[in-house]
C-alpha positions, 0 to 999 in steps of 0.5 A: 239296837234294830235286831232287838226291836225284830224280835221283840215284835216277832215275840208280840205276834201270833206266828209259830213260825216266820216264812220265807224264800231262800236267799242264798244257800252253799253247801260246801260252806254250809250256811246260806240266807234267807230274805223274811216275809215282811223283812228287810234283813237278810237273816242267816242260817247254817247247815245244822240248822236245817231240816230239810234239805234247801236251795235256793228259791225255797220256800221255807218256815223257820223260827227267829233267833238273836245271837250275836253276830245277828238273827239267825234262823232255826228250825228251817223247814221247806212249805208249799208255793 
């Protein structure tokens, strides 16, 4: 499955956190999506995984975790552009 290949590839990299840009975030609903650098798939992010307040267009760093619905961003924090 493509998710397993992505997670495997990410684990093989010497990257502490993945970087990307917030594509969408709805505060009322408590979720959004991040477009990770060098990946074609958007990554789900839940408000409980945010270390900083984010909005559309923000640059962020995060870890990726696989769940039953796909990939999810964890420990999301803002980074300087």
